[in-house]
Each structure stands twice: as structure tokens, then as C-alpha cells.
N, C-alpha and C positions, 0 to 999 in steps of 0.2 A: 503493500500500499505506499503510495508516493505520500511526502510530508504535506503537502496541500490536501489532500483525502483524510489524512490523519485529522488535521486542523479541523476540516470540516466538520468530522464526527464528534470530535472533542468539544468544539461549540455547539453543536446543537444539544449534546449531552448536557453540558452546562446550562444552557438556556433552559431544558426542561426541568433540570434541578432547581435552579432558582425559581421558576414558577411554582414548582410543588413545595419549595420551603417557603414561600411568601402566602399559603393556604394553609399550613398543617396546624401552626398554633391557634389560628382564628377559628377555624372548623372543628376544633377539639372540644370547644364549649357546648354547643349543641346537646351532643349527647349526655353529658353529666349535668344538664342544666336544671333538671328537678331536684338533684342532689343538692348544688348550690343553692336554689331556691329554697329549700327546706332547710340548709344549716345555717344560713344567713339571714332568713326571713325577709327575703325579697318580696314585694308586690310586684304587679304585671307591669308597672311602669319601668321600675327598676330592672326585670328583667329583660324588657326592650331595650334598657339603655346599654346594659351588659354586652349585648349581642350587637346592637347599633352604633356604641361608642367606637369601637376600631374601626368600622366601615366609616364613619363621619371622618376621623384622623387620617384614612386613606386621602380624602380630599383636602381636608386642611392643611396637610403636610407635601402636597403633591408640587407647590410650586417651590418648596424649598428643596424637592427632589430635583428640580429642574434647574436649581441654583448650583447645585452638586454635580450634576453632568456638565454643566457648563465650566464650573472651575476644577473639579477633579479629573472628569472623563467617566464615560458611562461606567466602565468596569470598576473603577475604585468607588464611586458612588453606590454602585449595586452591594459590592461587598461590606462597606461601612454600616448601609442599612441593613443587611443580612446578620451582623454581628449585634446590633441593638435588638433585632428581634429575638434572636437566641438569647440571649443575657435577659430582656426583661419578659420573655416569656417564661423563661425558667423560673424567675422569681414571682410568678404567680402562685407557685407552688408553697410560698411561706403564708402560713395562715391557719385556719381559714380566718380572715380578718376582710370587711367591707372595703376599707380604706385601702388595704395593700393589692387586694384583687383589682379594684378600679384604676389605682396609679400605675400598676404595671401593665394593665391593659392598655392604658393611655400612651404607654412608652413604647408597646408594642404595634400600637397603630401608627404611631409617627416612623417605627423602623420599616414598617411595609411601606408608607406613603412615600418615601424617600427612594425606597427601591424602585418602585413600578416605573416611574419613568425612564428610568436606565434601560428596560428591557427593550423597547420598539427601536430606542437610540443603537443597542446593540444588535437588533435585527438589520437595521440599515448599514451600519459598520461592517459587520462580520458577512451578512448575506446580500449584498446588494443587488443581486440579479435572482433570489430567490427568497423575496420577503414574505409571499404567501405560504411556504414551507415553514419558513423559522418562526413567523407570528403562531400558523397551528401549532408547532412544537411547543412552544413556552406557553400556550393557553392549554393544550393537554396536561403540561404540569400544573397549572393551577388547578386543572379540573380534578385531574387524578389526586391531587393533594386534599382536597376536599373529599372526594370520594373515600379514600383511606382513613382520615382524621373521623369520620363520620361512622366508617363500618367498623373499624379496629379498635376504637376508643373504649366501648364497652366490653366488646368480645374478648380484646388480647390485652390491652394496656392495663385495664382497673384490675384485673385477675392477678398481674404481675406485681402491681404495687398495693395489694392488700384491700382492694375496693375503694381506696381514698380519691377523691377528686382531685386534691393539690398536687400529689405525684405524678398524677396521669396528666395532668397539663403541662407540669414540668419537661415530662419524658420526651414531648414531641419538639423540644428546642434542640435536642441533640442533633437529627439530621439537618436542622437549620444552620448550625454553627460549623457541621462538618461539609455543607456546599459551601459557605465563606472560604473557608480554608482551599476548597479545591480550585475554587474560581481564582484565588489569589496565586497556587502553586502552579495550576496549568495554563494560564494566559500570561501574556505581559501587556505592561503600558506602551500604549504608542502615543509618543507625545504630538502634539501639535506642531505645525511649521510655525516658526515664532513670526514670521512675516505675514500670517494669515490674520484676517480680521477676527476680533474680539467675539468669541461666541455670547449671543444675547440668553437671557434665561427668564425675562419676564413677559408672559404670555399676551397674545393680542387680544384682549377681551372684547374688543369692538366687531370680532369678526362672529356673524351670524351662524355661519358653518358650525364654527367651536361651540357655539351656545346647543345647535341643534343635535350635534354628535354627543355631547354632553348627557343632555336631556334625555335621548334616546338610550343610552347606555344606563342612564339613571333610573329609567322606569324598570329594565329589566333588573338592576341590583337591587332596588326596592322590594321588587315582587319576590326575587331570589331570598335576600336575607330574610325579610319579612316572614317568609314561608319557615326558613330554619329556627327563627326564633320562637313562633307560635305552634307549630306542630306537636311539639313535645307535651306542652301544657295544655294545648286543645284534646290531643287524646288521651290524656291523663282526666282532663274533666269530664271527657265523655265516655269514661270507663274503659277504654281500648290501650291502657297504657302498654299492654305487650306488643302492640303493633308500632311502637315508636321507632325502635332500631331499623324495622324495614321501611318505615316511609322515610327516615332520613337517607337512609341507604339508596332507595328507589330516587329520590330527589337527586341526588348527586351522582350516583352511577349513570342515570340517564343522560347526563350532559356529555360525557365521552364521545358519543359518534360523531358530533358537531365538528369537532376538531378533527378528527380524521378523515371528513368529508371535506373541509377547508382546504387539508393537506393534499388530497389527490384530485380535486377538481377546482381550485381556487378560482381560475377565470369565470365559473358559471355562478359561483356565491358569493365571492368577495365583490366589494363595490357595486352591489346590485341591491335595488331596493326590496323588491318582492319577498326574499326570504325574510327581511325585518318585519315587514308587515303581517305576514302569516304568523310570526313569533308571537307578535303581539296579541292577534286573535288568539290564539292559542293558549295563551298564559290568561286571558280574561275567562276562556271557557273553563279551563282546568281548575281557576280557584272556585269558579260554581260548583264545580263537582266535590268540593271538600265538603259541602253540606250533606251529602250523602254518608259521612262519616263512617268510622269501622276500618275493615280492610279497603275499602275503595279509596281511603286516603293516599294508599300505598300508590295505586294506580295512576290517581290523578297528579300526584306529587312527581311520578316520574315523566307524566307529559310536561309538567310544569317545569322540571329542571329541564328537559330539551330544549325547550322554549327560550328560556332566560339564558342558557348556554350559546344558544343560537344568536342570539342579539351580542352577548359578550365576544364571542370568538371573530365574529364578523367586524363588529366596531373598533376593536383594537388593531384590527390589521390596517385600518384606514390611515392612521398617521403616517406611517412609513411610504404611503404611497400619494399622500397629499401633500406632504411637507417636504422641504429641503432638508438635506442631510444634517445641516446645523440648527434646524427648528423643528425637528421631530419631538425631542423632549419638550419644548415648549408648547405645542400643540398637544401632547400627551398630558402635559400637567395640568393644562387648561380644562381638558376633558375629564380627567380624574377629579379634579376639583370639583367640577358641576356633578359628576356621578353620584359621588360617594357623599354627596350633602343630602341626596334623598332616601338613603335606607334608613336613617336615624329617624327622621321625619315620619316615615312611615309605619316605623316600628313603634312609636311613640304614639302616633293616632290610633294605631290597631290596639295597642294595649289600654289605651284609654278608652277606645270605643266597648271594648270587652268589659273594662271596670264600670264603665256609666251603664252598660245596657244588661251586664249579667248573661250575655249570650255568648258563649263561646267561638262560634263560626264567624262572629262581627269582627273579629279580630284580622281577617282577610280581605276586609273591605277595601283597604289602601291598596293590596295586590292586584285584585280585579282593576279597579282603577287605572292602577300604571299600564296594564296590558291594553286598555282602551286610550290612554293618553298616547302611549307609544304608537299606534297606527296614524294617528292625525300627524305626528313628527314626521314620521317616514314620508308621508305624503307629499311633503314640497323638498325632501332632501336632495340637493345637487350632487352628484357624483361623477358629473360629467368629464371633470379634470382629473380624476384619479388616475395613477398609472395603472398598467396592466399587471394584474397579482400573477406570480409565478408558483409552480411546484416543483417536483421532483424534476 
């Protein structure tokens, strides 16, 4: 195998590992949420805040991530963010205490936030001719991280740590730290030409396309994270707690096909409006299906997971196709800032609606609304200037 071929596959693997690492510590919470809820005596609004806080910080810290990319380079910015995620994610295991849990969750969210704008920049730098493939790879890493954390926290990690949620959360920091080490050891820093213009970092907030992309992805994120937040307590409140692991696994496992499809046929699905609109419709329909309750939630959660993942994968593929090489991080940061402002609002509204009405399924009302709004946003999305995405 030639050196260039080795570098190609090494970079692909590192992109996948980085995407995976940026989801493990966040999605380890929903499977143990009922235990956290019980031990720390949280009400539904605080439950919504615990799951929504890291997501809000993904938006609040994204612009700082853009600054790090501009000053340090995408590789170093990503490594620094992964270290913060690993350390703060592990320290959530100190407790149980509400203050420590929320403080470390705050820092963990910042770490993920500053890491994410680096990934599309690395795609543009490492794979200028295969952006569709590279984006699908790190997106698949995101999605597999969500599946692994949801499926294995209860089935594998909890038994290994004596059934306590604190060390279970800390355990997921191990692969995150290992990824940061691998990134620094297996790649090298590529300094910019000193004569090159200074890289900008502040996003263009006047761009209508930026806002539309951010809100489209924000609708999908609100639907996905809102479902993760309330499916456990909804099933417990409706006397179907035994279905919780299956429902969360279905929600996350069903996301995987989208990234594979995007890698194989990027030209047919990336930079196209129709898959995004279809995903919005499916999101709204699947949410209504939650009202059937019981084992039906497993099936509808799977359909919802597929729809939200479709929006995620196809949306994060757009910055490398729409922006110049030195502007990918700025567009990505702006999109993420808008995107991740949505889930916390949706989770708080869902929790408050449940508290006010006493009807468990009402917590999913913001999820259905997000699906309908997504359709309207896609209708006038202009992708005529996007470069043609490429795969293998």
C-alpha cells in the first residue's frame, strides 16, 4: 500500500473515531436518566435541562471553535476539544451531586462545541476531492457513538461498575481520550504559508443561507434530542419501562443507514432538497405514533431516528460544498450555533408541557412541530451554488 493510500485510510479512521468520541459522553446519559432522576430528585424541567444543556453549549461554543481553528488549525483545535470532553466527562462520575453533574456537563458541552467546527475543515483539507465520502464517514462516527452509548450503557457498562451511574458515565471518557492521543500521534501539523492572508473566524451572520441551514438542522436536533430526553420517562410513566432500552436503541440504531447511503450515492442525496423535506414529514408522522404507547414506541422511534439522521448527515455535508477552504469553519460554526440553540428550548417546552398538563405524551409536541417547520424551511432552500459531492 502506497504512503498516500495509507494516509488516506488513516485520516478516514481518525475522522470516524473523532465523530464517535464527540457523541459517546452525551448519549450515555439517557439510558441512566431514570436513576439520575431518582437519586438527585430532579423534576421534569431539570431532566430536560440535563439532556439539553450540552446540546445548547454545542451552539454557544461553536464560534469559539471557529476561533480555535483559525488560530491553531483544525487538527490542534479538534485534539484540544477532545481532551476537554474526556476530562470533564470523567469528572461527572464524582458524586452524586447536582452541582458537580451540571458543572461537568457544562464543560463537556464546551469541549464538544469547540471540536465540531474542526471536522468539516479537516474534510476540506484532507479530502478535497472526496468531501461526500469523508463527511459520511465522520457522520457515521457520530451515529455509531450514539448507538453504542445507548445500547451498551445498561447492557454492559453498568454491570461492570456495580450498577452505579456515576462510574458508568466516567467510563465513556476512556475512548475519547484515546482518540485525542491517536490524532496527535498519527497526524502532523501543517503550518500555513506566512504570506497567506489571515484566516477569519467570525461567522457571517447576515447570510440568509446560514440561518436557513442552521434552523433546518436545528429542527432535526430538537426532534432527536427531545425524543432521547423524554422517551425513558414517558415509557416509565405509561408502565412500559421494560421497553426503554429497546426504544433508545431503535432511535439511534436506525440512523446508521443514512450515512452509508450518503457515502455510496452522494450525488443523489447530498445538496438536494427533497430528502430533507421528506425527513421533516416523517418526523411529524413518527411523533404522532408515540401516542400509541408501549412496544409501538420502539418502531416509531426507529422511523424518527432515520429521519433526523437524514437531515443531520445531509446538512453537515453542505459547508465544505458551499464555502471556501478558509471559510468552512466559519459557516459550520454559525450553523451549529443556530442549530444547537433549538434542542434545549424544545426540551424545556416539552417538560413544561408535561408538568402543566399531566399528559406524558404531550412532552413530544415540540418534536412534531419541528418536523413541520423543517418542511417549510426546505421549501425555499437555494443549493444551486453547491459543488458536486463525491464518494468513493
